[in-house]
OpenMM code with the backbone's topology and positions (N, CA, C; nanometers):
from openmm import Vec3, app, unit

residues = "MET SER LYS LYS ALA LEU LYS VAL SER SER ILE ILE CYS PHE VAL THR CYS VAL LEU LEU TRP VAL PRO ASN VAL LEU LEU HIS ILE ALA SER PRO PHE TRP MET LEU THR PHE VAL VAL GLY PRO ILE GLY LEU ALA PHE GLY LEU VAL GLY LYS HIS TYR PHE LEU ALA VAL LEU ASN PHE ILE MET THR PHE SER PHE PHE TRP LEU MET ALA ILE GLY TYR TYR PHE LEU GLY PRO".split()
positions = [
    Vec3(0.0961, -0.1236, 0.0018),
    Vec3(0.0137, 0.0157, -0.0236),
    Vec3(0.0870, 0.1389, -0.0067),
    Vec3(0.0582, 0.2137, -0.0819),
    Vec3(0.1329, 0.3502, -0.0735),
    Vec3(0.1037, 0.4237, 0.0666),
    Vec3(0.1689, 0.5147, 0.0906),
    Vec3(0.1854, 0.6128, 0.2166),
    Vec3(0.0505, 0.6705, 0.2253),
    Vec3(-0.0094, 0.7391, 0.1009),
    Vec3(-0.1027, 0.7985, 0.1550),
    Vec3(-0.2390, 0.6896, 0.1770),
    Vec3(-0.2283, 0.5733, 0.1138),
    Vec3(-0.3612, 0.4895, 0.1364),
    Vec3(-0.3555, 0.4414, 0.2631),
    Vec3(-0.1974, 0.4078, 0.3390),
    Vec3(-0.2296, 0.3911, 0.4574),
    Vec3(-0.2642, 0.5164, 0.5693),
    Vec3(-0.2407, 0.6249, 0.5331),
    Vec3(-0.2677, 0.7241, 0.6150),
    Vec3(-0.4203, 0.7561, 0.6124),
    Vec3(-0.4719, 0.7384, 0.4927),
    Vec3(-0.6215, 0.7586, 0.4947),
    Vec3(-0.6954, 0.6423, 0.5594),
    Vec3(-0.6334, 0.5166, 0.5710),
    Vec3(-0.6857, 0.4120, 0.6330),
    Vec3(-0.6722, 0.4346, 0.7908),
    Vec3(-0.5795, 0.4838, 0.8341),
    Vec3(-0.5520, 0.4890, 0.9602),
    Vec3(-0.6365, 0.6144, 1.0203),
    Vec3(-0.6708, 0.7237, 0.9356),
    Vec3(-0.7655, 0.7931, 0.9279),
    Vec3(-0.8994, 0.7667, 0.9781),
    Vec3(-0.9378, 0.6783, 0.8788),
    Vec3(-1.0635, 0.5894, 0.8841),
    Vec3(-1.1086, 0.5452, 0.9956),
    Vec3(-0.9787, 0.4650, 1.0448),
    Vec3(-1.0226, 0.3748, 1.1758),
    Vec3(-1.0105, 0.4747, 1.2905),
    Vec3(-0.9604, 0.5838, 1.2810),
    Vec3(-0.9646, 0.6812, 1.3966),
    Vec3(-1.1299, 0.7344, 1.4031),
    Vec3(-1.1789, 0.7736, 1.3156),
    Vec3(-1.3027, 0.8080, 1.2835),
    Vec3(-1.3930, 0.7358, 1.3375),
    Vec3(-1.3739, 0.6205, 1.2839),
    Vec3(-1.4651, 0.5034, 1.3229),
    Vec3(-1.4578, 0.4590, 1.4489),
    Vec3(-1.3372, 0.4729, 1.5273),
    Vec3(-1.3506, 0.4627, 1.6734),
    Vec3(-1.4110, 0.5670, 1.7467),
    Vec3(-1.4257, 0.7005, 1.7097),
    Vec3(-1.4779, 0.8177, 1.7642),
    Vec3(-1.6291, 0.7843, 1.7280),
    Vec3(-1.6765, 0.7474, 1.5980),
    Vec3(-1.7996, 0.7288, 1.5601),
    Vec3(-1.8794, 0.6138, 1.6700),
    Vec3(-1.7916, 0.5539, 1.7006),
    Vec3(-1.8715, 0.4049, 1.7764),
    Vec3(-1.8597, 0.4459, 1.9243),
    Vec3(-1.8243, 0.5431, 1.9623),
    Vec3(-1.8477, 0.6108, 2.0998),
    Vec3(-1.9600, 0.6886, 2.1071),
    Vec3(-2.0272, 0.7367, 2.0114),
    Vec3(-2.1338, 0.8496, 2.0078),
    Vec3(-2.2473, 0.8101, 2.0775),
    Vec3(-2.2992, 0.6871, 2.0378),
    Vec3(-2.4267, 0.6345, 2.1122),
    Vec3(-2.4187, 0.6555, 2.2620),
    Vec3(-2.3045, 0.6079, 2.3082),
    Vec3(-2.2954, 0.5937, 2.4505),
    Vec3(-2.2473, 0.6922, 2.5295),
    Vec3(-2.1867, 0.7922, 2.4710),
    Vec3(-2.1351, 0.9235, 2.5353),
    Vec3(-2.1986, 1.0176, 2.5136),
    Vec3(-2.2536, 1.0577, 2.4036),
    Vec3(-2.3201, 1.1703, 2.3813),
    Vec3(-2.4926, 1.1650, 2.3559),
    Vec3(-2.5240, 1.0473, 2.2994),
    Vec3(-2.6382, 0.9968, 2.3121),
    Vec3(-2.7362, 0.9470, 2.4452),
    Vec3(-2.6362, 0.8867, 2.5211),
    Vec3(-2.6642, 0.7778, 2.6542),
    Vec3(-2.7335, 0.6684, 2.6227),
    Vec3(-2.7118, 0.6081, 2.5216),
    Vec3(-2.7826, 0.4783, 2.4765),
    Vec3(-2.6880, 0.3802, 2.4866),
    Vec3(-2.7228, 0.2850, 2.5654),
    Vec3(-2.6359, 0.1643, 2.6127),
    Vec3(-2.6044, 0.0654, 2.4593),
    Vec3(-2.5222, 0.0960, 2.3982),
    Vec3(-2.4755, 0.0216, 2.2638),
    Vec3(-2.3433, -0.0501, 2.2883),
    Vec3(-2.3406, -0.1802, 2.2571),
    Vec3(-2.2048, -0.2519, 2.2833),
    Vec3(-2.1190, -0.2273, 2.1463),
    Vec3(-2.1419, -0.1686, 2.0655),
    Vec3(-2.0677, -0.1408, 1.9256),
    Vec3(-1.8987, -0.0675, 2.0017),
    Vec3(-1.9258, 0.0148, 2.0707),
    Vec3(-1.7738, 0.0444, 2.1361),
    Vec3(-1.6887, -0.0644, 2.1754),
    Vec3(-1.7391, -0.1841, 2.1958),
    Vec3(-1.6093, -0.2920, 2.2086),
    Vec3(-1.5305, -0.2867, 2.0714),
    Vec3(-1.5910, -0.2737, 1.9608),
    Vec3(-1.5051, -0.2664, 1.8556),
    Vec3(-1.3891, -0.1704, 1.8156),
    Vec3(-1.3652, -0.0762, 1.9302),
    Vec3(-1.2604, 0.0074, 1.9172),
    Vec3(-1.1190, -0.0902, 1.9703),
    Vec3(-1.1661, -0.2043, 2.0064),
    Vec3(-1.0440, -0.2931, 2.0634),
    Vec3(-0.9795, -0.3495, 1.9591),
    Vec3(-1.0981, -0.3506, 1.8360),
    Vec3(-1.0436, -0.4214, 1.6895),
    Vec3(-0.9686, -0.3230, 1.6213),
    Vec3(-1.0687, -0.2240, 1.6082),
    Vec3(-1.0290, -0.1264, 1.4921),
    Vec3(-0.9193, -0.0359, 1.5418),
    Vec3(-0.9107, -0.0016, 1.6456),
    Vec3(-0.8110, 0.1123, 1.6942),
    Vec3(-0.6716, 0.0396, 1.6928),
    Vec3(-0.6307, -0.0752, 1.7131),
    Vec3(-0.5008, -0.1607, 1.6741),
    Vec3(-0.5013, -0.1521, 1.5230),
    Vec3(-0.5858, -0.1626, 1.4700),
    Vec3(-0.5680, -0.1722, 1.2856),
    Vec3(-0.5144, -0.0267, 1.2557),
    Vec3(-0.5892, 0.0641, 1.2793),
    Vec3(-0.5483, 0.2045, 1.2816),
    Vec3(-0.3952, 0.2372, 1.3134),
    Vec3(-0.3662, 0.1954, 1.4303),
    Vec3(-0.2439, 0.1762, 1.5005),
    Vec3(-0.1195, 0.1065, 1.4098),
    Vec3(-0.1446, 0.0138, 1.3332),
    Vec3(-0.0583, -0.0519, 1.2679),
    Vec3(-0.0480, 0.0304, 1.1387),
    Vec3(-0.1660, 0.0653, 1.0726),
    Vec3(-0.1566, 0.1615, 0.9662),
    Vec3(-0.0655, 0.2978, 0.9618),
    Vec3(-0.0818, 0.3646, 1.0776),
    Vec3(-0.0216, 0.4490, 1.0857),
    Vec3(0.1219, 0.4201, 1.1282),
    Vec3(0.1685, 0.3339, 1.2018),
    Vec3(0.3153, 0.3037, 1.1855),
    Vec3(0.3724, 0.2514, 1.0737),
    Vec3(0.3270, 0.1685, 0.9902),
    Vec3(0.3601, 0.1346, 0.8699),
    Vec3(0.3762, 0.2327, 0.7995),
    Vec3(0.2953, 0.3193, 0.7759),
    Vec3(0.2747, 0.4463, 0.6904),
    Vec3(0.3719, 0.5656, 0.7696),
    Vec3(0.4191, 0.5428, 0.8723),
    Vec3(0.5143, 0.6364, 0.9242),
    Vec3(0.4354, 0.7648, 0.9527),
    Vec3(0.3177, 0.7696, 0.9961),
    Vec3(0.2320, 0.8769, 1.0539),
    Vec3(0.2180, 0.8539, 1.1792),
    Vec3(0.2972, 0.9105, 1.2469),
    Vec3(0.3410, 0.8774, 1.4196),
    Vec3(0.2019, 0.9502, 1.4740),
    Vec3(0.1665, 1.0783, 1.4471),
    Vec3(0.0451, 1.1202, 1.5509),
    Vec3(-0.0914, 1.0341, 1.4926),
    Vec3(-0.1045, 0.9800, 1.3891),
    Vec3(-0.2281, 0.9195, 1.3601),
    Vec3(-0.2266, 0.7756, 1.4331),
    Vec3(-0.0809, 0.7063, 1.4603),
    Vec3(-0.0565, 0.6057, 1.5320),
    Vec3(-0.0942, 0.6193, 1.6763),
    Vec3(-0.0533, 0.7500, 1.7312),
    Vec3(-0.0694, 0.8061, 1.8881),
    Vec3(-0.2333, 0.7796, 1.8696),
    Vec3(-0.3300, 0.8676, 1.7875),
    Vec3(-0.4574, 0.8702, 1.8193),
    Vec3(-0.5257, 0.7456, 1.8186),
    Vec3(-0.4723, 0.6532, 1.7153),
    Vec3(-0.5673, 0.5066, 1.7270),
    Vec3(-0.5185, 0.4248, 1.8501),
    Vec3(-0.3928, 0.4431, 1.8905),
    Vec3(-0.3564, 0.4140, 2.0346),
    Vec3(-0.4530, 0.4534, 2.1587),
    Vec3(-0.4530, 0.5498, 2.1341),
    Vec3(-0.5530, 0.6506, 2.2530),
    Vec3(-0.6861, 0.5623, 2.2323),
    Vec3(-0.7234, 0.5710, 2.1276),
    Vec3(-0.8733, 0.5044, 2.0930),
    Vec3(-0.8634, 0.3657, 2.1192),
    Vec3(-0.7605, 0.2823, 2.1158),
    Vec3(-0.7650, 0.1450, 2.1476),
    Vec3(-0.7960, 0.1188, 2.2959),
    Vec3(-0.7203, 0.2272, 2.3836),
    Vec3(-0.7729, 0.2236, 2.5172),
    Vec3(-0.8680, 0.3320, 2.5703),
    Vec3(-0.9747, 0.3490, 2.4973),
    Vec3(-1.0377, 0.4647, 2.5274),
    Vec3(-1.1579, 0.4177, 2.6234),
    Vec3(-1.1873, 0.3184, 2.6343),
    Vec3(-1.2459, 0.2675, 2.7454),
    Vec3(-1.1865, 0.2893, 2.8607),
    Vec3(-1.0983, 0.2792, 2.8843),
    Vec3(-1.0145, 0.2972, 3.0273),
    Vec3(-1.0075, 0.4325, 3.0658),
    Vec3(-0.9939, 0.5140, 2.9587),
    Vec3(-0.9716, 0.6503, 2.9555),
    Vec3(-1.0982, 0.7439, 3.0357),
    Vec3(-1.2141, 0.6824, 2.9186),
    Vec3(-1.3573, 0.7124, 2.9573),
    Vec3(-1.3887, 0.6830, 3.0836),
    Vec3(-1.3635, 0.5698, 3.1467),
    Vec3(-1.4134, 0.4997, 3.2624),
    Vec3(-1.3561, 0.5941, 3.3929),
    Vec3(-1.1874, 0.6354, 3.3629),
    Vec3(-1.1384, 0.6996, 3.4693),
    Vec3(-1.1920, 0.8581, 3.4922),
    Vec3(-1.2177, 0.9193, 3.3510),
    Vec3(-1.2776, 1.0323, 3.3480),
    Vec3(-1.4190, 1.0400, 3.4218),
    Vec3(-1.5013, 0.9548, 3.3937),
    Vec3(-1.6399, 0.9150, 3.4476),
    Vec3(-1.6142, 0.9110, 3.6169),
    Vec3(-1.5139, 0.8344, 3.6451),
    Vec3(-1.5228, 0.8262, 3.7913),
    Vec3(-1.4901, 0.9351, 3.8535),
    Vec3(-1.3728, 1.0151, 3.7906),
    Vec3(-1.3213, 1.1169, 3.8608),
    Vec3(-1.3967, 1.2196, 3.8819),
    Vec3(-1.4799, 1.2472, 3.7545),
    Vec3(-1.5998, 1.3603, 3.7674),
    Vec3(-1.7362, 1.3423, 3.8233),
    Vec3(-1.7754, 1.2260, 3.8063),
    Vec3(-1.9236, 1.1956, 3.8587),
    Vec3(-1.9016, 1.1095, 3.9932),
    Vec3(-1.7809, 1.0536, 4.0284),
    Vec3(-1.7387, 0.9773, 4.1456),
    Vec3(-1.8546, 0.8992, 4.2153),
    Vec3(-1.8083, 0.8235, 4.3458),
    Vec3(-1.9010, 0.7260, 4.3885),
    Vec3(-2.0040, 0.8383, 4.4937),
] * unit.nanometer
topology = app.Topology()
chain = topology.addChain("A")
for resn in residues:
    res = topology.addResidue(resn, chain)
    for name in ("N", "CA", "C"):
        topology.addAtom(name, app.Element.getBySymbol(name[0]), res)
C-alpha cells in the first residue's frame, strides 16, 4: 500500500472509533458497539506505524484504550 493509502486507512480507523462511542457518550444509549474500538484501534495503529504517520498512530493508540480513559474520567468527575 502507498503511504497515502495507509494514512487514509488510519484516519478512517480513528474516525470509526470516535463514531463508535457517539451512542454511549453523547446520546446516552447503551450500545455494545464501543467494543469494536479494541479491534479497529490496533488496525489503525498498525496502519499509522507502517505509513510512518506517528500522530495518527498515537491517536489510534488512545482510541484503543479509550474505554479505560473514559471510565477514569467518568469516575473522577461523577465519583461514587
